[in-house]
C-alpha positions as CSV (number, residue, x, y, z in Angstrom):
1,M,211.5,33.1,176.0
2,E,211.4,36.5,178.0
3,P,208.1,37.8,178.7
4,V,208.9,40.8,176.5
5,E,209.8,38.9,173.9
6,A,206.7,36.8,174.2
7,L,204.4,39.6,174.1
8,E,206.3,41.1,171.0
9,R,206.0,37.7,169.4
10,V,202.0,37.5,170.1
11,A,202.0,41.0,168.3
12,F,203.7,40.1,165.4
13,L,201.6,37.0,164.8
14,L,198.3,38.9,165.6
15,E,199.5,41.5,162.7
16,R,200.3,38.7,160.7
17,S,196.9,36.9,160.6
18,Q,195.3,40.8,160.3
19,A,193.5,40.6,163.6
20,P,192.1,43.7,164.8
21,T,194.3,46.7,165.8
22,Y,193.1,46.6,169.4
23,R,194.1,43.2,170.2
24,V,197.8,43.6,168.6
25,K,198.1,47.0,170.3
26,A,197.1,45.5,173.7
27,F,200.2,43.1,173.4
28,R,202.8,45.8,172.0
29,T,201.4,47.9,175.1
30,A,202.1,45.5,177.7
31,A,205.6,44.7,176.3
32,A,206.3,48.6,176.8
33,V,204.6,48.5,180.0
34,I,207.0,45.8,181.5
35,R,209.8,46.6,179.4
36,D,211.5,49.0,182.1
37,L,210.0,46.9,185.2
38,P,212.6,45.9,187.6
39,D,212.7,41.9,187.4
40,E,212.2,41.6,191.0
41,E,208.9,43.7,190.8
42,L,207.4,41.9,187.8
43,R,208.0,38.3,189.2
44,R,206.5,39.7,192.7
45,R,203.5,40.9,190.8
46,A,203.1,37.5,188.8
47,A,203.3,35.6,191.9
48,D,200.7,37.6,193.8
49,G,198.4,38.2,190.5
50,S,198.9,41.9,190.6
51,L,200.2,42.6,187.0
52,T,196.6,43.6,185.9
53,T,196.8,46.4,188.4
54,L,199.4,48.3,185.9
55,K,197.9,50.2,183.4
56,G,198.1,48.6,180.3
57,I,198.4,45.2,181.4
58,G,195.1,42.9,180.9
59,P,194.3,39.2,181.8
60,S,195.5,37.9,178.5
61,T,198.5,39.9,178.8
62,A,199.1,39.0,182.1
63,G,198.8,35.3,181.3
64,V,201.6,35.6,178.9
65,V,204.1,37.1,180.8
66,T,203.3,34.6,184.1
67,E,203.6,31.4,181.9
68,A,207.0,33.0,180.3
69,L,208.4,33.9,183.6
70,T,208.1,30.0,184.8
71,G,209.6,28.9,181.4
72,R,206.5,27.6,179.9
73,A,205.5,28.5,176.7
74,P,202.5,30.9,176.8
75,G,199.4,28.8,175.7
76,Y,198.3,32.0,174.2
77,L,201.3,32.2,171.9
78,A,201.7,28.3,171.2
79,K,198.3,28.5,169.6
80,L,199.1,31.4,167.6
81,E,202.7,29.5,166.4
82,E,200.5,26.5,165.5
83,A,198.3,28.8,163.2
84,A,201.0,30.5,161.7
85,G,202.5,27.0,160.8
86,A,200.2,26.7,157.7
87,P,201.1,28.8,154.8
88,L,199.5,32.4,154.3
89,V,199.0,31.6,150.6
90,Q,199.8,28.7,148.2
91,G,202.9,29.3,146.1
92,G,205.8,32.0,146.0
93,L,208.1,29.9,148.5
94,A,211.3,29.7,146.3
95,L,210.9,33.5,145.2
96,R,210.4,34.4,149.2
97,E,213.8,32.4,149.9
98,A,215.4,34.6,147.1
99,L,214.1,37.9,148.7
100,R,216.8,39.9,150.5
101,G,214.9,43.1,151.6
102,D,211.8,45.1,151.1
103,C,211.8,48.8,149.4
104,H,208.4,49.9,151.2
105,L,207.6,49.8,154.8
106,H,206.5,52.4,157.1
107,S,207.2,53.6,160.9
108,D,205.4,55.6,163.4
109,W,207.0,58.6,161.9
110,S,204.3,58.6,159.4
111,D,201.1,56.0,159.5
112,G,202.8,53.0,161.0
113,G,202.2,51.7,164.4
114,S,205.6,50.9,165.3
115,G,209.2,52.6,165.7
116,I,211.9,52.5,163.1
117,E,214.4,50.3,165.1
118,E,211.5,48.0,166.2
119,M,210.5,47.9,162.3
120,A,214.3,47.1,161.6
121,R,214.7,44.6,164.1
122,A,211.7,42.7,162.7
123,A,212.9,42.9,159.2
124,R,216.2,41.2,160.3
125,A,214.4,38.5,162.3
126,I,212.2,37.4,159.1
127,G,215.7,37.1,157.4
128,H,216.1,40.2,155.5
129,E,219.7,41.7,154.6
130,W,218.3,45.2,154.1
131,A,214.9,47.1,154.2
132,V,214.0,50.6,152.8
133,L,212.1,53.1,155.2
134,T,209.7,54.6,153.2
135,D,207.2,57.1,155.2
136,H,205.1,58.9,153.7
137,S,205.7,62.7,152.1
138,P,204.5,66.0,153.4
139,R,201.0,66.3,151.0
140,L,199.4,63.2,152.8
141,T,198.5,65.0,155.9
142,I,196.0,61.9,157.1
143,A,199.2,60.0,157.0
144,R,201.7,62.6,159.2
145,G,203.6,62.9,155.9
146,L,207.1,64.1,156.7
147,S,208.0,67.5,156.3
148,P,211.6,68.1,155.0
149,D,212.7,69.0,158.6
150,R,211.1,65.8,160.0
151,L,212.8,63.7,157.0
152,R,216.3,65.4,157.8
153,R,215.8,64.2,161.7
154,Q,214.7,60.6,160.3
155,L,217.9,60.3,158.4
156,D,219.9,61.2,161.6
157,V,217.7,58.5,163.4
158,V,218.6,55.8,160.9
159,A,221.8,56.1,161.0
160,E,222.0,55.7,164.8
161,V,219.8,52.6,163.9
162,N,222.2,51.2,162.0
163,A,224.8,52.0,164.4
164,E,223.1,50.2,167.0
165,L,222.2,47.1,164.9
166,G,225.6,46.6,163.9
167,D,226.8,44.3,160.7
168,G,224.5,41.8,159.3
169,F,221.5,44.2,158.4
170,R,221.0,47.6,157.0
171,L,218.2,50.0,157.1
172,L,218.4,51.8,154.0
173,T,216.9,55.4,153.7
174,G,214.1,56.1,151.5
175,I,210.4,57.5,151.3
176,E,207.0,56.7,149.7
177,C,206.6,60.1,147.8
178,D,203.2,61.2,146.6
179,I,202.8,61.7,142.8
180,L,201.2,65.3,142.5
181,A,198.4,65.7,139.7
182,D,200.8,67.1,137.1
183,G,203.5,64.3,137.7
184,A,205.8,66.2,140.2
185,L,207.3,64.6,143.4
186,D,206.1,65.9,146.7
187,Q,209.6,66.6,148.6
188,E,212.4,68.7,148.0
189,E,214.8,67.4,145.2
190,E,218.1,67.9,147.2
191,L,216.5,65.5,149.9
192,L,215.0,63.0,147.2
193,E,219.0,62.8,146.1
194,R,220.2,62.1,149.6
195,L,217.7,58.8,149.8
196,D,218.7,55.4,148.7
197,V,215.5,54.4,147.4
198,V,212.6,56.5,146.4
199,V,209.0,54.6,146.1
200,A,206.5,57.1,144.3
201,S,202.9,56.8,144.6
202,V,199.5,58.3,143.8
203,H,197.5,59.0,146.8
204,S,194.6,61.5,145.4
205,K,193.0,62.4,142.4
206,L,192.6,58.6,141.8
207,R,189.7,59.0,139.2
208,M,191.2,61.3,137.0
209,D,190.7,60.5,133.3
210,A,193.1,58.1,131.7
211,P,195.1,60.3,129.1
212,A,195.9,62.6,132.3
213,M,196.8,59.5,134.7
214,T,199.1,58.2,131.9
215,R,201.3,61.4,131.6
216,R,201.1,61.5,135.4
217,L,202.8,58.3,135.8
218,V,205.0,58.4,133.1
219,A,206.5,61.8,134.1
220,A,207.1,60.1,137.5
221,V,208.7,56.9,136.4
222,A,210.7,59.0,133.9
223,S,212.3,61.1,137.2
224,P,215.9,60.2,137.7
225,L,214.9,60.3,141.3
226,V,212.5,57.8,141.6
227,D,213.3,54.1,141.8
228,V,209.9,52.0,142.1
229,L,206.2,53.3,141.3
230,G,204.3,52.2,144.1
231,H,200.6,50.2,144.0
232,C,200.2,51.7,140.4
233,T,196.6,51.3,139.8
234,G,195.7,52.3,143.5
235,R,193.0,49.8,143.8
236,L,191.4,48.6,147.2
237,Y,189.1,45.4,147.9
238,G,187.9,43.8,150.8
239,G,186.1,45.7,153.6
240,R,186.8,49.0,152.1
241,T,186.7,49.2,148.0
242,R,188.3,51.3,145.6
243,P,188.2,50.6,141.9
244,E,191.5,50.7,139.6
245,S,192.7,54.3,138.3
246,E,192.8,54.2,134.5
247,F,195.8,54.9,132.5
248,D,197.6,53.4,129.4
249,A,199.4,50.4,131.0
250,D,201.3,49.5,128.3
251,M,203.0,53.2,127.9
252,V,203.5,53.1,131.6
253,F,205.3,50.0,132.0
254,A,207.4,50.6,128.9
255,A,208.2,54.1,130.3
256,C,209.4,51.9,133.5
257,A,211.6,49.4,131.7
258,R,213.0,52.5,129.6
259,F,213.7,54.6,132.3
260,G,215.0,51.5,135.0
261,T,212.2,52.0,137.4
262,A,210.6,49.1,139.3
263,V,207.2,48.3,138.9
264,E,206.1,47.4,142.6
265,I,204.3,44.1,143.4
266,N,202.5,45.5,146.6
267,S,201.8,42.6,148.9
268,R,199.1,43.8,151.2
269,P,196.1,41.4,151.2
270,E,193.7,44.6,150.6
271,R,195.9,46.0,147.6
272,L,197.7,42.8,145.6
273,D,198.4,45.7,143.2
274,P,199.2,45.3,140.3
275,P,196.3,42.9,139.2
276,R,197.5,39.8,137.4
277,R,196.6,40.8,134.0
278,L,198.9,44.0,134.5
279,L,201.5,42.4,136.1
280,R,201.7,40.0,133.0
281,R,202.1,43.4,130.8
282,A,204.8,44.9,132.8
283,L,206.5,41.5,132.5
284,D,206.3,41.5,128.7
285,A,207.6,45.4,128.8
286,G,210.7,44.2,130.4
287,A,210.2,46.1,133.5
288,L,211.8,45.4,136.8
289,F,210.1,44.6,139.9
290,A,210.2,45.1,143.6
291,I,208.0,42.9,145.8
292,D,207.2,44.9,148.6
293,S,205.2,44.1,151.9
294,D,203.9,48.0,152.2
295,A,204.0,46.8,156.0
296,H,202.8,49.6,158.6
297,A,203.5,46.8,161.6
298,P,206.3,44.5,162.3
299,G,203.9,41.4,161.5
300,Q,203.1,42.8,158.0
301,L,206.3,42.4,156.7
302,D,205.5,38.6,156.4
303,W,203.0,39.5,153.9
304,Q,205.4,39.4,151.2
305,I,204.6,35.9,150.4
306,Y,201.3,37.3,149.0
307,G,203.4,39.2,146.3
308,C,205.7,36.3,145.9
309,A,203.0,33.9,144.9
310,R,201.6,36.4,142.2
311,A,204.9,36.8,140.9
312,E,205.6,33.2,140.8
313,E,202.3,32.6,139.2
314,C,203.0,35.2,136.2
315,G,206.3,33.8,135.6
316,V,208.4,36.7,136.9
317,P,212.1,35.7,136.8
318,A,213.9,36.3,140.4
319,D,216.5,38.2,138.9
320,R,214.4,41.0,137.4
321,V,213.1,41.6,141.2
322,V,215.1,44.0,142.8
323,T,214.3,42.8,146.3
324,T,216.1,39.7,145.6
325,W,219.6,41.7,145.0
326,P,222.0,42.2,147.6
327,A,222.3,46.0,149.1
328,D,225.3,47.1,147.2
329,R,223.6,45.7,143.7
330,L,220.4,47.6,144.9
331,L,222.3,51.1,145.7
332,D,224.4,50.8,142.4
333,W,221.1,50.4,140.3
334,A,219.3,53.3,142.4
335,G,222.3,55.7,142.3
336,S,223.0,54.9,138.3
337,K,219.4,56.4,137.8
């Protein structure tokens, strides 16, 4: 394993295990530092112990580089690989094997931590055939939401990434679009029409009364521009908690079924949204589902197994999960709306 590859693999596994951001950043920074370093200089510095004089290289990252250069598996990485051999959660393996893609992931164009191509390569590396880039829309300024002009530029970048990656994987265009208080969508309609997949989510005024929230969600899922209803209750738990938004779940999920909008099974460990009781009601309503990672870093793409386990537990059949579909079927479905 080459040193850059070893550092990036360490970072991936740290992200997967929910390690603190500063630890992950140390290895990604080190990979960026040595990526363009001439091989001769890299080997000389490893031999004379001067790697740590480079800004962004510390003792741990220097150790990984040095061991990789000698042809040995870096000890730090070996320990992480051993820990990664244990499943993140019990169950969900059959559904995880059926997944072909992911409808919800972020890059450093909004609040993600890695570049577009890096996220695409990571999605391909874990076995996906496609993934949808869904950075935030303009109103979510805290997450550096994309203005219309920035989104247009991003579409060009996605095309370039696909040309670079070649056959075998496809990065689809998309957005996580804010659902405004009246149910309107936070992006120009012409742009939303151009995108392959639109995930619509509520990020503000989550405590509005149930009738108003119901109208808000129904208006969004009824839109022909919306393909997936993201993290529908908005709940958070763990370190930072937030209660579920209140709405008429039967009415919202019936609207999802009627208008062909998938209900997202959000796999982030602090979300796991919707709760099982609502997931079962969406299933009974006849809705489609999208098991998504909502990844903000490459290692978080592996979190889909959490959503798979919950879907399997609730009896969701694989064919009603759009993330098990090949890209052409997914695009036909999204386009038909």
